[in-house]
NUZA-872351 format. One record per atom (N, C-alpha, C, O): residue in three letters; z, x, y. Coordinates in steps of 0.2 Angstrom, whole numbers, padded with zeros to 4 digits, always signed. Atoms other than C-alpha are relative to their C-alpha. Example, Ala and Ser with C-alpha at 12.3 -4.5 7.8 and 13.67 -1.06 7.14 Angstrom:
2
Ala+0000+0004-0006;Ala+0039+0062-0022;Ala+0000+0004+0006;Ala+0003+0009+0005;Ser-0001-0004-0006;Ser+0036+0068-0005;Ser+0003-0004+0005;Ser+0004-0001+0011;
This chain:
256
Met+0000+0004-0006;Met+0000+0000+0000;Met+0000+0004+0006;Met+0004+0009+0007;Asp+0001-0004-0006;Asp-0005+0007+0017;Asp+0006-0002+0005;Asp+0007-0008+0007;Arg-0006+0002-0005;Arg+0011+0008+0028;Arg-0001+0005+0006;Arg+0003+0010+0006;Pro+0002-0005-0005;Pro+0005+0016+0044;Pro+0006+0002+0004;Pro+0005+0008+0008;Leu-0005-0002-0004;Leu+0022+0017+0052;Leu+0006+0003-0004;Leu+0012+0003-0003;Ala-0005-0003+0005;Ala+0031+0025+0037;Ala+0004+0005+0003;Ala+0002+0010+0006;Gly-0005-0005-0002;Gly+0047+0034+0041;Gly+0001+0000+0008;Gly+0006+0004+0010;Leu-0001+0000-0007;Leu+0046+0029+0060;Leu+0007-0004+0001;Leu+0007-0010-0001;Gly-0006+0003-0002;Gly+0064+0025+0066;Gly-0001-0004+0006;Gly-0002-0001+0011;Val+0001+0004-0006;Val+0064+0011+0078;Val+0006-0004+0002;Val+0009-0008-0002;Leu-0006+0003-0002;Leu+0079+0005+0088;Leu-0002-0007+0003;Leu-0006-0008+0008;Val+0002+0007-0002;Val+0078-0014+0090;Val+0006-0003+0004;Val+0011-0004+0001;Thr-0006+0002-0004;Thr+0089-0020+0105;Thr+0000-0008+0001;Thr+0004-0010+0005;Arg+0000+0007-0001;Arg+0085-0039+0104;Arg+0006-0003-0002;Arg+0010+0000-0006;Pro-0006+0003+0002;Pro+0099-0051+0103;Pro+0000-0002-0007;Pro-0005-0002-0010;Ser-0001+0000+0007;Ser+0106-0053+0086;Ser-0004-0006-0003;Ser-0007-0006-0009;His+0003+0006+0003;His+0098-0071+0083;His-0008+0001+0001;His-0011-0003-0002;Gln+0007-0001-0001;Gln+0081-0064+0088;Gln-0003+0007-0003;Gln-0009+0008-0003;Ser+0002-0006+0002;Ser+0080-0047+0080;Ser-0003+0000-0007;Ser-0007+0004-0009;Asp+0003-0001+0007;Asp+0076-0051+0061;Asp-0007-0001+0000;Asp-0010+0003-0004;Pro+0007+0000+0001;Pro+0058-0056+0064;Pro-0003+0006+0002;Pro-0008+0009-0002;Leu+0003-0006-0002;Leu+0054-0040+0073;Leu+0002+0005-0005;Leu-0003+0009-0007;Cys-0002-0004+0005;Cys+0064-0030+0060;Cys-0005+0000-0006;Cys-0007+0004-0009;Thr+0004+0001+0006;Thr+0054-0038+0046;Thr-0007+0003+0001;Thr-0010+0006-0003;Leu+0007-0003-0002;Leu+0037-0034+0055;Leu+0000+0007-0001;Leu-0005+0010-0003;Leu+0000-0008+0000;Leu+0042-0016+0057;Leu+0000+0002-0007;Leu-0003+0007-0009;Ala-0001-0002+0007;Ala+0048-0014+0039;Ala-0007-0001-0004;Ala-0008+0003-0008;Glu+0006+0001+0004;Glu+0031-0021+0033;Glu-0005+0005+0001;Glu-0009+0006-0003;Gln+0005-0006-0002;Gln+0022-0007+0042;Gln+0003+0007-0002;Gln+0000+0012-0001;Gly-0003-0006+0003;Gly+0034+0006+0034;Gly+0005+0003+0005;Gly+0009+0008+0003;Ala-0005-0002-0004;Ala+0045+0008+0049;Ala+0007-0001-0002;Ala+0008-0006-0006;Ile-0007+0001+0002;Ile+0064+0009+0048;Ile+0004-0003+0006;Ile+0005+0001+0011;Pro-0003+0003-0006;Pro+0072-0003+0060;Pro+0008+0001+0000;Pro+0011+0000-0005;Phe-0007-0001-0002;Phe+0089+0000+0068;Phe+0002-0006+0005;Phe+0000-0005+0010;Ser-0001+0005-0004;Ser+0096-0016+0075;Ser+0007+0001+0004;Ser+0012+0003+0001;Phe-0006-0001-0004;Phe+0108-0014+0090;Phe-0001-0004+0006;Phe-0003-0002+0011;Pro+0001+0005-0006;Pro+0109-0030+0101;Pro+0003+0003+0006;Pro+0009+0005+0006;Val-0003-0002-0006;Val+0112-0026+0119;Val+0000-0006+0005;Val+0003-0005+0011;Leu-0002+0006-0003;Leu+0112-0044+0125;Leu+0003-0005-0004;Leu+0000-0006-0010;Ala-0003+0006+0003;Ala+0122-0059+0120;Ala-0001-0006+0004;Ala-0001-0005+0010;Leu+0002+0006-0004;Leu+0118-0076+0125;Leu+0006-0005-0001;Leu+0009-0006-0007;Ala-0005+0005+0000;Ala+0131-0090+0129;Ala-0002-0006+0004;Ala-0006-0005+0009;Pro+0001+0005-0005;Pro+0131-0107+0137;Pro+0002+0002+0007;Pro+0007+0006+0008;Pro-0002-0001-0007;Pro+0133-0107+0156;Pro+0007-0002+0001;Pro+0010-0006-0002;Glu-0007+0002-0002;Glu+0150-0107+0164;Glu+0000-0006+0003;Glu+0005-0010+0002;Asp-0001+0007-0003;Asp+0146-0122+0174;Asp-0006-0004-0003;Asp-0012-0003-0001;Thr+0006+0005+0002;Thr+0136-0136+0165;Thr+0000-0006+0004;Thr-0004-0011+0002;Thr+0000+0006-0003;Thr+0140-0149+0177;Thr-0006-0003+0003;Thr-0007-0009+0002;Pro+0006+0003-0003;Pro+0123-0151+0185;Pro-0005-0002-0006;Pro-0010-0006-0005;Leu+0006+0000+0005;Leu+0113-0151+0168;Leu-0001-0007-0002;Leu-0007-0009-0003;Pro+0001+0006+0002;Pro+0116-0169+0162;Pro-0005-0004+0005;Pro-0010-0008+0002;Ala+0004+0004-0005;Ala+0108-0177+0178;Ala-0007+0003+0000;Ala-0011+0000+0001;Leu+0007-0003-0001;Leu+0094-0164+0179;Leu-0004-0002-0006;Leu-0010-0004-0005;Phe+0004+0002+0006;Phe+0088-0168+0161;Phe-0001-0007-0001;Phe-0006-0009-0003;Ala+0001+0007+0000;Ala+0091-0186+0163;Ala-0006-0002+0005;Ala-0009-0007+0004;Asp+0005+0001-0005;Asp+0079-0185+0178;Asp-0007+0004-0001;Asp-0010+0005+0004;Leu+0006-0004+0001;Leu+0065-0175+0170;Leu-0006-0003+0002;Leu-0011+0000+0005;Ala+0006+0003-0002;Ala+0052-0188+0173;Ala-0001+0000+0008;Ala-0007-0002+0010;Thr+0001+0001-0007;Thr+0055-0187+0192;Thr-0003+0007+0003;Thr-0005+0007+0008;Phe+0003-0006-0002;Phe+0048-0169+0192;Phe-0007+0001-0001;Phe-0009-0002-0006;Asp+0007+0000+0001;Asp+0030-0165+0195;Asp-0002+0006-0005;Asp-0007+0006-0009;Arg+0001-0005+0005;Arg+0032-0149+0184;Arg+0007+0003-0002;Arg+0011+0004+0002;Val-0006-0003+0003;Val+0045-0142+0172;Val-0002+0006-0003;Val-0006+0006-0008;Ile+0002-0007+0002;Ile+0044-0123+0169;Ile+0005+0002-0004;Ile+0011+0003-0002;Phe-0004-0003+0005;Phe+0052-0115+0154;Phe-0001+0008+0000;Phe-0007+0009-0001;Val+0001-0007-0001;Val+0054-0096+0157;Val+0000+0004-0006;Val-0002+0010-0007;Ser-0001-0004+0006;Ser+0058-0091+0139;Ser+0001-0004-0006;Ser+0003-0010-0005;Pro-0002+0003+0006;Pro+0061-0096+0121;Pro+0007-0002+0000;Pro+0009-0007-0002;Asn-0007+0002-0001;Asn+0079-0095+0125;Asn+0002-0006+0004;Asn+0006-0010+0003;Ala-0001+0006-0005;Ala+0078-0107+0139;Ala-0002-0007-0004;Ala+0002-0012-0003;Val+0001+0006+0004;Val+0070-0119+0127;Val+0005-0002-0005;Val+0007-0008-0006;Gln-0005+0001+0006;Gln+0083-0117+0113;Gln+0006-0003+0003;Gln+0009-0008+0001;Tyr-0007+0003-0003;Tyr+0098-0120+0125;Tyr-0001-0006+0004;Tyr+0003-0010+0004;Ala+0002+0006-0003;Ala+0089-0134+0134;Ala+0000-0006-0005;Ala+0001-0012-0003;Ala+0002+0005+0005;Ala+0085-0143+0118;Ala+0006-0005-0001;Ala+0005-0011-0002;Asp-0006+0005+0001;Asp+0103-0150+0115;Asp+0001-0005+0006;Asp+0003-0010+0005;Trp-0001+0004-0006;Trp+0104-0156+0133;Trp-0005-0006+0000;Trp-0004-0011+0002;Ile+0006+0005+0000;Ile+0087-0165+0131;Ile+0002-0005-0005;Ile+0001-0011-0004;Lys-0002+0005+0005;Lys+0094-0174+0115;Lys+0005-0004+0003;Lys+0005-0010+0002;Thr-0005+0004-0003;Thr+0109-0180+0125;Thr-0002-0005+0005;Thr+0001-0010+0006;Val+0003+0005-0005;Val+0098-0189+0137;Val-0005-0005-0003;Val-0009-0008+0000;Gly+0004+0005+0003;Gly+0088-0198+0124;Gly-0007+0003-0002;Gly-0012+0000-0004;Gly+0006-0003+0002;Gly+0074-0185+0121;Gly-0004+0002+0006;Gly-0003+0000+0012;Trp+0005-0002-0005;Trp+0059-0178+0131;Trp-0003-0007+0002;Trp-0006-0011-0002;Pro+0003+0006-0002;Pro+0052-0192+0142;Pro-0007+0000-0001;Pro-0011+0005-0001;Pro+0007+0001+0002;Pro+0035-0199+0137;Pro-0004+0001+0007;Pro-0002+0000+0012;Gly+0005-0001-0006;Gly+0020-0194+0149;Gly+0002+0007+0004;Gly-0002+0008+0009;Val-0002-0006-0004;Val+0029-0178+0155;Val-0002+0006-0005;Val-0001+0006-0011;Thr+0001-0007+0004;Thr+0023-0160+0150;Thr+0004+0005+0003;Thr+0006+0005+0008;Ala-0004-0006-0002;Ala+0031-0144+0151;Ala-0005+0006+0001;Ala-0010+0007-0003;Thr+0004-0006-0002;Thr+0024-0127+0158;Thr+0004+0006-0003;Thr+0009+0008-0001;Pro-0003-0006+0003;Pro+0028-0112+0147;Pro-0002+0006+0003;Pro-0008+0007+0005;Met+0002-0007-0002;Met+0029-0094+0153;Met+0000+0004-0006;Met+0004+0008-0007;Gly+0001-0005+0006;Gly+0022-0085+0138;Gly-0001-0004-0006;Gly+0001-0010-0007;Ala+0002+0003+0006;Ala+0015-0089+0121;Ala+0006-0002-0004;Ala+0006-0007-0008;Gly-0006+0002+0004;Gly+0032-0088+0113;Gly+0004-0006+0002;Gly+0007-0010-0002;Thr-0003+0006-0003;Thr+0039-0101+0125;Thr-0004-0006-0002;Thr-0001-0011-0004;Ala+0005+0006+0002;Ala+0024-0112+0121;Ala+0002-0002-0007;Ala+0002-0008-0008;Arg-0002+0002+0008;Arg+0028-0111+0102;Arg+0006-0003+0000;Arg+0007-0008-0004;Ala-0007+0003+0000;Ala+0046-0115+0105;Ala+0000-0007+0002;Ala+0003-0011-0001;Leu+0000+0006-0003;Leu+0042-0130+0115;Leu-0004-0005-0005;Leu-0002-0010-0007;Val+0003+0004+0005;Val+0029-0137+0102;Val+0004-0001-0006;Val+0003-0006-0009;Gln-0004+0001+0006;Gln+0040-0134+0088;Gln+0006-0005+0001;Gln+0008-0008-0004;Arg-0005+0005-0001;Arg+0053-0146+0096;Arg-0004-0006+0002;Arg+0000-0011+0005;Gly+0004+0006-0001;Gly+0039-0159+0099;Gly-0001-0001+0008;Gly-0002-0007+0010;Ile+0001+0001-0007;Ile+0038-0156+0118;Ile-0007+0002+0002;Ile-0009+0008+0001;Pro+0007-0001-0002;Pro+0020-0157+0125;Pro+0000+0005+0005;Pro+0004+0005+0010;Ile+0001-0006-0005;Ile+0014-0142+0135;Ile-0007-0002+0004;Ile-0011-0005+0001;Asp+0006+0001-0004;Asp+0001-0142+0149;Asp-0005+0006+0000;Asp-0010+0005+0003;Leu+0004-0006+0001;Leu-0006-0125+0145;Leu+0003+0004-0005;Leu+0008+0004-0007;Met-0002-0005+0005;Met-0006-0112+0132;Met-0002+0007+0002;Met-0008+0009+0003;Pro+0001-0006-0003;Pro-0004-0095+0139;Pro-0003+0005-0005;Pro-0003+0005-0011;Ser+0004-0006+0004;Ser-0015-0080+0133;Ser+0001+0006+0004;Ser+0001+0006+0010;Gly-0001-0006-0003;Gly-0014-0062+0137;Gly+0007+0001+0003;Gly+0012-0002+0001;Arg-0007-0001-0003;Arg+0001-0056+0148;Arg+0001-0006+0004;Arg-0003-0008+0008;Phe-0002+0006-0004;Phe+0010-0071+0155;Phe+0007+0001+0003;Phe+0012+0000-0001;Asp-0006-0001-0004;Asp+0023-0068+0168;Asp+0000-0004+0006;Asp-0004-0009+0007;Ser+0000+0004-0007;Ser+0028-0076+0185;Ser-0006+0001+0004;Ser-0009-0004+0006;Glu+0006-0002-0004;Glu+0013-0067+0193;Glu-0006-0004-0003;Glu-0010-0007+0001;Ser+0006+0003+0003;Ser+0000-0073+0180;Ser+0001-0008+0000;Ser-0004-0011+0000;Leu-0001+0008+0000;Leu+0008-0091+0179;Leu-0003-0002+0007;Leu-0006-0007+0007;Leu+0002+0003-0006;Leu+0005-0093+0198;Leu-0007+0001+0001;Leu-0010-0002+0006;Ala+0007-0001-0001;Ala-0012-0086+0197;Ala-0005-0005-0003;Ala-0011-0006-0002;Ser+0003+0005+0003;Ser-0017-0101+0186;Ser-0003-0005+0005;Ser+0001-0006+0010;Leu+0003+0005-0005;Leu-0028-0114+0195;Leu+0004-0006+0002;Leu+0004-0009+0007;Thr-0004+0006-0002;Thr-0015-0128+0194;Thr+0005+0002+0005;Thr+0009-0003+0007;Phe-0005-0001-0005;Phe-0004-0119+0206;Phe-0002+0002+0007;Phe+0001+0005+0011;Ser+0003-0002-0006;Ser-0015-0117+0220;Ser+0003-0004+0006;Ser+0004-0001+0012;Asp-0002+0004-0006;Asp-0008-0131+0231;Asp+0006-0004-0003;Asp+0005-0009-0007;Leu-0006+0003+0003;Leu+0010-0137+0227;Leu+0004-0004+0006;Leu+0010-0006+0005;Arg-0004+0004-0006;Arg+0014-0147+0244;Arg+0003-0006-0003;Arg-0001-0011-0006;Gly-0003+0006+0001;Gly+0026-0160+0241;Gly+0003-0001-0008;Gly+0006-0006-0009;Gln-0002+0001+0007;Gln+0029-0157+0222;Gln+0007+0003-0001;Gln+0009+0007+0002;Arg-0007-0002+0002;Arg+0046-0155+0214;Arg-0001+0003-0007;Arg-0004+0001-0011;Val+0000-0005+0006;Val+0048-0141+0201;Val+0007+0001-0002;Val+0011+0003+0002;Leu-0007-0002+0003;Leu+0062-0139+0189;Leu-0002+0007-0004;Leu-0006+0007-0008;Ile+0000-0006+0004;Ile+0064-0121+0182;Ile+0006+0001-0005;Ile+0011+0001-0002;Val-0005+0000+0005;Val+0073-0120+0166;Val+0001+0007-0002;Val-0004+0010-0005;Arg-0001-0007+0001;Arg+0081-0103+0164;Arg+0007+0002-0002;Arg+0011-0002-0003;Gly-0007-0002+0001;Gly+0096-0092+0161;Gly+0003+0001+0007;Gly+0000+0001+0012;Glu-0003-0001-0007;Glu+0109-0089+0175;Glu-0002+0007+0003;Glu-0003+0012-0001;Gly+0002-0006-0004;Gly+0104-0076+0188;Gly-0007+0003-0002;Gly-0007+0009-0002;Gly+0006-0002+0001;Gly+0086-0075+0183;Gly-0004+0003+0006;Gly-0001+0003+0012;Arg+0004-0003-0006;Arg+0072-0067+0194;Arg-0002-0006+0005;Arg-0003-0011+0003;Glu+0001+0005-0005;Glu+0070-0076+0210;Glu-0008-0001+0003;Glu-0009-0006+0006;Trp+0007+0000-0003;Trp+0051-0072+0214;Trp-0004-0006-0001;Trp-0007-0008+0003;Leu+0004+0006+0002;Leu+0044-0087+0205;Leu+0002-0005+0005;Leu-0003-0009+0008;Ala-0002+0005-0005;Ala+0054-0099+0215;Ala-0002+0001+0007;Ala-0004-0004+0010;Glu+0002-0001-0007;Glu+0051-0091+0231;Glu-0007-0001+0001;Glu-0009-0004+0007;Glu+0007+0001+0000;Glu+0032-0091+0228;Glu-0002-0008+0000;Glu-0006-0010+0004;Leu+0001+0007+0001;Leu+0033-0109+0223;Leu+0001-0004+0007;Leu-0002-0008+0009;Ile-0002+0003-0006;Ile+0042-0114+0239;Ile-0005+0002+0005;Ile-0007-0002+0010;Arg+0005-0002-0005;Arg+0030-0104+0249;Arg-0007-0004+0000;Arg-0010-0005+0005;Arg+0006+0004+0001;Arg+0016-0115+0242;Arg+0001-0007+0001;Arg-0003-0011+0000;Gly-0001+0007-0002;Gly+0024-0131+0247;Gly+0005-0004-0005;Gly+0006-0009-0003;Ala-0004+0003+0005;Ala+0035-0135+0232;Ala+0008+0000+0002;Ala+0010+0004+0005;Ser-0008-0001+0000;Ser+0054-0139+0231;Ser+0002+0001-0007;Ser-0001-0001-0012;Val-0001-0003+0007;Val+0062-0130+0217;Val+0008-0001-0001;Val+0012+0000+0003;Val-0007+0001+0002;Val+0078-0134+0207;Val+0000+0004-0006;Val-0004+0004-0011;Tyr-0001-0004+0006;Tyr+0085-0123+0194;Tyr+0005-0004-0005;Tyr+0009-0008-0003;Ala-0005+0003+0005;Ala+0093-0129+0177;Ala+0001+0007-0004;Ala-0002+0009-0008;Ala-0003-0007+0003;Ala+0103-0113+0171;Ala+0003-0003-0006;Ala+0009-0005-0006;Val-0002+0002+0006;Val+0105-0117+0153;Val+0004+0005-0005;Val+0007+0003-0010;Tyr-0003-0005+0004;Tyr+0112-0101+0146;Tyr+0002+0006+0005;Tyr-0001+0006+0011;Arg-0002-0007-0003;Arg+0120-0084+0152;Arg-0001+0006-0004;Arg+0001+0005-0010;Arg+0001-0006+0004;Arg+0117-0067+0147;Arg+0007+0004+0001;Arg+0009+0005+0006;Thr-0006-0004-0001;Thr+0132-0056+0143;Thr-0001+0007-0004;Thr-0006+0007-0008;Gln+0001-0006+0004;Gln+0134-0038+0137;Gln+0005+0000-0006;Gln+0011-0001-0005;Pro-0004+0000+0006;Pro+0140-0037+0119;Pro+0006+0005+0000;Pro+0005+0010+0003;Thr-0005-0005+0001;Thr+0156-0028+0115;Thr-0001+0003-0007;Thr+0003+0003-0012;Thr+0003-0003+0006;Thr+0147-0018+0102;Thr+0003+0008+0000;Thr+0002+0011+0005;Asp-0002-0007+0001;Asp+0155-0001+0095;Asp-0007+0004-0001;Asp-0010+0003-0006;Pro+0006-0003+0001;Pro+0140+0011+0097;Pro+0001+0006-0005;Pro-0004+0010-0006;Ala-0001-0006+0004;Ala+0148+0024+0085;Ala-0005+0001-0006;Ala-0007+0006-0007;Ala+0005+0000+0006;Ala+0137+0019+0070;Ala-0007+0002+0002;Ala-0010+0005-0002;Leu+0006-0002-0002;Leu+0122+0021+0080;Leu-0001+0007+0003;Leu-0005+0011+0001;Leu+0001-0007-0003;Leu+0126+0037+0089;Leu+0000+0005-0005;Leu-0003+0011-0004;Cys+0001-0005+0005;Cys+0128+0046+0073;Cys-0007+0000-0004;Cys-0008+0004-0008;Arg+0007+0001+0003;Arg+0110+0041+0068;Arg-0005+0001+0005;Arg-0011+0000+0003;Leu+0005-0001-0005;Leu+0101+0045+0084;Leu-0006+0004-0002;Leu-0011+0003+0000;Ala+0005-0005+0002;Ala+0092+0059+0076;Ala-0006-0003-0005;Ala-0011-0001-0005;Glu+0005+0004+0005;Glu+0083+0046+0064;Glu-0004-0005+0004;Glu-0009-0008+0001;Ile+0003+0005-0004;Ile+0077+0035+0078;Ile-0005+0004+0005;Ile-0003+0008+0009;His+0006-0004-0004;His+0060+0040+0086;His-0002-0005+0006;His-0005-0002+0011;Val+0002+0005-0005;Val+0057+0024+0097;Val+0005-0005+0001;Val+0008-0007-0003;Ala-0004+0006-0001;Ala+0067+0011+0106;Ala-0003-0005+0003;Ala-0008-0004+0008;Val+0003+0006-0002;Val+0062-0006+0109;Val+0005-0004+0005;Val+0010-0006+0003;Ile-0004+0003-0005;Ile+0069-0014+0125;Ile-0004-0006+0004;Ile-0009-0004+0007;Thr+0005+0005-0002;Thr+0063-0031+0130;Thr+0002-0003+0007;Thr-0001-0009+0009;Ser-0001+0003-0006;Ser+0071-0034+0147;Ser+0004+0005+0004;Ser+0006+0010+0002;Ser-0003-0004-0005;Ser+0078-0025+0163;Ser+0008+0000-0002;Ser+0011+0005-0002;Glu-0008+0000+0001;Glu+0096-0031+0159;Glu+0001+0003-0006;Glu+0007+0007-0007;Gly-0001-0003+0007;Gly+0094-0025+0141;Gly+0000+0007+0001;Gly+0004+0011-0002;Leu+0001-0007-0002;Leu+0089-0008+0148;Leu+0007+0003+0003;Leu+0010+0008+0000;His-0007-0002-0003;His+0105-0007+0159;His+0006+0000-0005;His+0010+0004-0005;Asn-0005+0000+0005;Asn+0116-0013+0145;Asn+0000+0005-0005;Asn+0005+0008-0007;Leu+0001-0005+0005;Leu+0109-0001+0133;Leu+0003+0007+0002;Leu+0007+0010-0001;Cys-0003-0006-0003;Cys+0113+0014+0145;Cys+0007+0000+0000;Cys+0011+0005-0002;Ala-0007+0001+0000;Ala+0130+0007+0147;Ala+0004+0001-0007;Ala+0009+0004-0007;Leu-0003+0000+0006;Leu+0134+0005+0129;Leu-0001+0006-0004;Leu+0004+0008-0008;Leu+0001-0007+0004;Leu+0127+0022+0123;Leu+0005+0005+0003;Leu+0007+0009-0001;Gly-0004-0005-0003;Gly+0138+0032+0135;Gly-0004+0006+0001;Gly-0010+0006+0000;Gly+0004-0006-0002;Gly+0134+0050+0140;Gly-0004+0003-0006;Gly-0010+0005-0004;Glu+0004-0003+0005;Glu+0129+0056+0123;Glu-0007-0004-0002;Glu-0012-0001-0002;Gly+0006+0005+0001;Gly+0117+0041+0120;Gly-0005+0000+0005;Gly-0011+0000+0004;Gln+0005+0000-0006;Gln+0110+0042+0137;Gln-0004+0006+0000;Gln-0010+0006+0002;Ala+0004-0006+0000;Ala+0105+0060+0135;Ala-0005-0001-0005;Ala-0011+0002-0004;Trp+0005+0001+0005;Trp+0096+0055+0119;Trp-0006-0005+0003;Trp-0012-0003+0002;Leu+0004+0005-0003;Leu+0088+0040+0128;Leu-0005+0003+0005;Leu-0011+0001+0005;Gln+0004-0003-0005;Gln+0081+0051+0142;Gln-0007+0002-0002;Gln-0012+0001+0001;Asp+0006-0003+0003;Asp+0068+0059+0131;Asp-0003-0004-0005;Asp-0008-0002-0009;Thr+0002+0004+0005;Thr+0065+0045+0119;Thr-0006-0005+0002;Thr-0006-0007+0007;Glu+0005+0005-0001;Glu+0049+0035+0117;Glu+0002-0007+0000;Glu+0007-0009-0004;Ile-0003+0007-0001;Ile+0052+0017+0123;Ile-0006-0005+0000;Ile-0012-0003+0003;Val+0005+0005+0000;Val+0042+0001+0121;Val+0003-0006+0005;Val+0009-0008+0003;Leu-0002+0005-0004;Leu+0044-0012+0135;Leu-0005-0006+0001;Leu-0010-0005-0001;Phe+0004+0006-0001;Phe+0038-0029+0140;Phe-0004+0000+0007;Phe-0008-0004+0008;Ser+0003+0001-0006;Ser+0034-0026+0158;Ser+0000+0007+0004;Ser+0004+0011+0003;His+0000-0006-0004;His+0029-0013+0171;His+0006+0000+0005;His+0008+0006+0007;Arg-0006+0000-0004;Arg+0044-0018+0182;Arg+0005+0003-0004;Arg+0009+0007-0001;Thr-0006-0003+0004;Thr+0056-0013+0168;Thr-0002+0007-0001;Thr+0003+0011-0001;Ala+0002-0007+0001;Ala+0046+0003+0166;Ala+0002+0004+0006;Ala+0004+0010+0006;Glu-0002-0003-0007;Glu+0049+0007+0185;Glu+0007+0001+0000;Glu+0010+0006+0002;Gln-0007-0001+0000;Gln+0067+0004+0182;Gln+0002+0005-0005;Gln+0007+0009-0003;Ala-0001-0005+0005;Ala+0067+0015+0167;Ala+0000+0007+0003;Ala+0004+0011+0002;Arg+0001-0006-0003;Arg+0060+0029+0177;Arg+0006+0002+0005;Arg+0008+0007+0006;Ser-0005-0001-0005;Ser+0073+0026+0191;Ser+0006+0002-0003;Ser+0011+0005+0000;Leu-0007-0002+0004;Leu+0087+0028+0178;Leu-0001+0007-0003;Leu+0004+0009-0006;Gly+0001-0007+0003;Gly+0080+0045+0173;Gly-0003+0001-0006;Gly-0003+0006-0009;Leu+0003-0001+0007;Leu+0071+0041+0157;Leu-0007+0003+0001;Leu-0011+0001+0006;Arg+0006-0004-0001;Arg+0057+0053+0156;Arg-0005+0001-0006;Arg-0010+0005-0006;Gly+0004+0000+0006;Gly+0050+0050+0138;Gly-0006-0004+0001;Gly-0008-0007+0007;Val+0006+0004+0000;Val+0034+0041+0134;Val+0002-0007+0000;Val+0006-0010-0003;Ile-0002+0007-0001;Ile+0034+0023+0140;Ile-0006-0004-0002;Ile-0012-0003+0001;His+0005+0005+0002;His+0023+0009+0132;His+0002-0007+0003;His+0007-0009+0002;Val-0001+0007-0002;Val+0021-0008+0140;Val-0005-0004-0004;Val-0011-0003-0004;Thr+0004+0005+0005;Thr+0015-0022+0128;Thr-0005-0004+0004;Thr-0004-0005+0010;Thr+0004+0005-0003;Thr+0001-0034+0132;Thr+0002-0007+0001;Thr+0000-0011+0005;Gln-0003+0007+0000;Gln+0011-0049+0128;Gln+0008+0001-0002;Gln+0010+0007-0004;Ala-0007-0001+0001;Ala+0030-0052+0127;Ala+0002-0003-0007;Ala+0005-0008-0008;Thr-0001+0002+0006;Thr+0030-0054+0108;Thr+0001+0005-0005;Thr+0000+0011-0004;Asp-0002-0005+0005;Asp+0036-0046+0092;Asp-0007+0004-0003;Asp-0007+0010-0004;Val+0006-0002+0002;Val+0018-0044+0086;Val-0003+0005+0005;Val-0006+0011+0003;Ala+0002-0005-0005;Ala+0013-0035+0102;Ala+0004+0007+0000;Ala+0001+0012+0001;Ile-0004-0006+0001;Ile+0027-0023+0100;Ile-0003+0005-0006;Ile-0004+0011-0005;Val+0002-0004+0005;Val+0021-0018+0083;Val-0007+0003+0001;Val-0009+0008-0001;Asp+0007-0002-0002;Asp+0003-0017+0089;Asp+0000+0006+0004;Asp-0004+0011+0003;Val-0001-0006-0004;Val+0008-0004+0102;Val+0001+0006-0004;Val-0002+0011-0003;Leu-0002-0006+0004;Leu+0016+0007+0089;Leu-0006+0002-0005;Leu-0007+0007-0006;Leu+0006-0001+0004;Leu+0001+0005+0078;Leu-0006+0004+0004;Leu-0009+0008+0001;Gln+0005-0003-0004;Gln-0011+0009+0092;Gln+0001+0007+0002;Gln-0003+0012+0002;Thr-0002-0007-0002;Thr-0002+0024+0098;Thr+0000+0005-0006;Thr+0000+0011-0005;Arg+0000-0004+0006;Arg-0002+0031+0080;Arg-0007+0000-0003;Arg-0008+0002-0009;Gly+0007+0000+0003;Gly-0021+0028+0078;Gly-0001-0005-0005;Gly-0006-0004-0008;Arg+0001+0005+0005;Arg-0019+0013+0067;Arg+0001-0007+0003;Arg+0006-0008+0007;Ser-0001+0007-0003;Ser-0022-0005+0072;Ser-0004-0005-0004;Ser-0004-0011-0003;
């Protein structure tokens, strides 16, 4: 069996509930995945606004979900108000988010392809004129503000539904630190994850990370990595998916 990533040690920093699919894909190609979650997710500290927001879904002109996690955490709130209202569609930011919505029976108004982030979402033709429209953005606490700012600039009024929050796990890095020599690539899927990884690794781990090859989902996170002193090879995927991560590793090793 052809295993083009045989022997490649890959650090997987996805949250624990999301790491298994990527670890499986890597192992199928011969890589050796090391799971070390650097983000944990929890319900928001203040859930007071959520029942009314989801009860009023039909009053919004557009409902944007920024991630599969936003879909997952919103799903229970949607059930409490009797389900997704008929005639309303959701706008996913990314193919993974689109799949999560479809899996829960929520109709979508577009299927993203290629790189799909705030910038490319707004570049779509349906966002040219938003005067008078009400937009609900379903996300985690403290997410990026750029999308809302641009929507408002185009004439929309924007409301947030913060359905989860990100925390730094209380993970003991000792088991990882003693195996750093076996790891050749680190996969880091968000800017917050990058900062948490640096904090969790401590001095010894940070020195290792500085020269380690990393795979990221965005050029924005790549810029932050450089600002933190990381000087190894940085790859940015074409999509924010597990398959895209594996594809990058295969391409950089001459196999795809």
